[in-house]
C-alpha positions, 0 to 999 in steps of 0.5 A: 402333445410333447413338452416345449421348452424355452431355449435361451440360446435360440430364444425360441420355444422348442420341442424337448428332446432328451440328450439320451433317449428315455433319460432326463438329467436335471440339475437344480441349484439347492439352498444354502443351509444356514437357516430354515427354508423360506418361500424362496427355497420352497418355490424351486423345490416345488416347481422342479419337483413338478417338472420331474414328476411330469418327466417321470409320468411321461416315462423318462428315467430322471436323474435329479441332482440338487446341491446343498451349499454347506459353506458360505459367509452366511453359514460362518456368521450363523456358526459364530452367532450360535456357537456351533461349527459350520458342519453342525449348522449345515447338518441341522438345516439340511435335516430341516430342509428335507423335513420341510420339503417332505411336508410339501410332498417334494420327492428327494433329489436322486443326489444331494451333493454338498459344496464341501464335497466338490471343492477341488472341482469348484476351484478348478472351474473358477481357474478356467473362468478367470484365465483370460486365455480360456475359451470358457472365460471368453464365452462368459465375458462375451455373454456378459458384454452382450447382456450388459449392453442391453441394459443401462441398469448394468452401468454400475456393474460395467464401471466396477469391471473396468 
């Protein structure tokens, strides 16, 4: 029996088929490293480690990427409160994250990129999102409008957007 996954585009459970035969690429958003991990950080680490191990058990070669957000207002605030630099705070809590997830028997990601290592790419991506003529912007806004029209709780968000 194969793995079925929920496809948010088609809104159906569908059989999993990798893009490249025998290989699975996973990206899981990692923690913002301004403090020790909490259950909200541990849950995705454990859940997606389990998914990764399942793929490996099924014989797939898995490239598992999970980032560290090492620049953020919370890091800046922690830096001020502790009288340490942002990189020092980030380094301290990246180390603690790895120790804590290791204690949970979570395998390290194949790659742990840091937000600060990819700032030019992040900025270029944001420019594409905010450019009104960009196909990406039209897709994002179309999706936002579709989702927000289904939920009256988004009334405040819609009001802020106009």
